[in-house]
C-alpha positions as CSV (number, residue, x, y, z in Angstrom):
1,M,-30.6,-25.9,-2.0
2,E,-26.5,-26.2,-4.0
3,M,-27.6,-23.0,-4.3
4,I,-28.3,-21.6,-1.2
5,V,-25.3,-23.1,0.3
6,M,-22.7,-21.8,-1.9
7,T,-23.9,-18.8,-1.4
8,L,-23.6,-19.4,2.2
9,V,-19.7,-20.5,2.6
10,V,-19.4,-17.5,0.0
11,L,-21.4,-15.6,2.7
12,I,-19.1,-16.5,4.9
13,V,-15.5,-16.4,3.3
14,L,-16.2,-13.1,2.5
15,G,-17.2,-11.5,5.8
16,A,-13.9,-13.8,7.6
17,L,-12.0,-11.7,5.4
18,Y,-13.4,-8.3,5.9
19,L,-13.3,-9.4,10.1
20,I,-9.5,-10.2,9.4
21,P,-7.2,-7.5,10.3
22,R,-5.1,-6.6,8.0
23,S,-1.3,-6.2,8.8
24,K,0.2,-2.7,8.7
25,N,3.4,-3.8,7.8
26,K,2.5,-4.6,4.2
27,G,5.6,-4.4,1.8
28,K,8.1,-2.9,4.8
29,A,10.7,-5.0,4.6
30,K,11.4,-6.9,8.3
31,G,13.1,-5.0,10.6
32,T,13.5,-2.0,9.9
33,N,12.5,1.3,12.3
34,T,10.1,3.2,10.8
35,S,10.2,5.5,13.8
36,A,13.6,7.0,14.1
37,T,13.5,7.5,11.1
38,S,11.9,7.7,7.6
39,K,12.0,7.3,4.0
40,V,11.9,9.5,1.6
41,Y,11.2,9.5,-2.6
42,D,10.9,11.6,-5.4
43,V,8.6,10.4,-7.5
44,T,7.8,13.2,-9.9
45,P,9.5,11.5,-12.9
46,Y,6.7,8.9,-13.1
47,V,3.8,11.0,-12.3
48,E,2.8,11.2,-15.8
49,E,3.0,7.6,-15.8
50,H,0.6,6.7,-12.8
51,P,-2.0,4.6,-13.6
52,G,-4.1,5.9,-11.0
53,G,-3.7,10.1,-12.6
54,D,-3.3,13.1,-10.2
55,A,-3.9,10.7,-7.0
56,I,0.0,10.5,-6.9
57,L,0.1,14.0,-5.8
58,N,-2.7,14.1,-3.0
59,N,0.1,14.2,-0.6
60,A,3.0,15.3,-2.7
61,G,5.7,17.0,0.1
62,G,4.1,14.7,2.8
63,D,3.9,11.5,4.3
64,S,1.8,9.4,1.9
65,T,2.4,6.4,3.3
66,E,-1.0,5.8,3.7
67,G,-1.7,6.0,0.6
68,F,1.2,3.9,-0.8
69,Y,0.1,1.1,0.9
70,G,-3.6,0.7,0.2
71,P,-5.0,-2.0,-1.4
72,Q,-5.4,-0.5,-4.7
73,H,-1.4,-0.9,-5.3
74,A,0.0,-4.4,-6.3
75,T,2.8,-5.6,-4.9
76,R,5.1,-4.7,-7.6
77,V,5.0,-1.2,-6.7
78,F,7.4,-2.0,-3.7
79,D,9.6,-3.1,-6.3
80,M,9.2,-0.2,-8.1
81,V,9.6,2.8,-5.4
82,D,13.4,1.8,-4.6
83,E,14.5,3.7,-7.6
84,F,12.9,6.6,-6.0
85,Y,14.8,6.3,-3.0
86,V,16.6,10.0,-2.1
87,G,17.6,9.1,1.3
88,D,16.5,9.3,4.7
89,L,14.5,12.1,7.2
90,K,15.7,12.0,10.7
91,S,13.4,13.3,13.2
C-alpha cells in the first residue's frame, strides 16, 4: 500500500512539473529590453572546450537564444558568457 501511495505522489509531482509553464526570461537580466537590441557574443575561443561538442555550432552566425537558454545549461553558463560579449545588434 505504501508503495502505491509513493508512486502516486511521484507521478503527481512529475505531472505538475510538466504542466507548469517555464519562464521565457530564464537567465535574462530583469529590465533588459531585448526587442530593441540583441546582444552579440563570439564564442569561437570556447568551441574546443564546449562539453556538448559541436552542438555549439548549430546556430553559428545566427540567433542562438533558444539553444542557449535550453535545459541543458547549468546556471553558471549565464555568468561565463559575459566574457564572450562583443556588442549589441540594433534592429
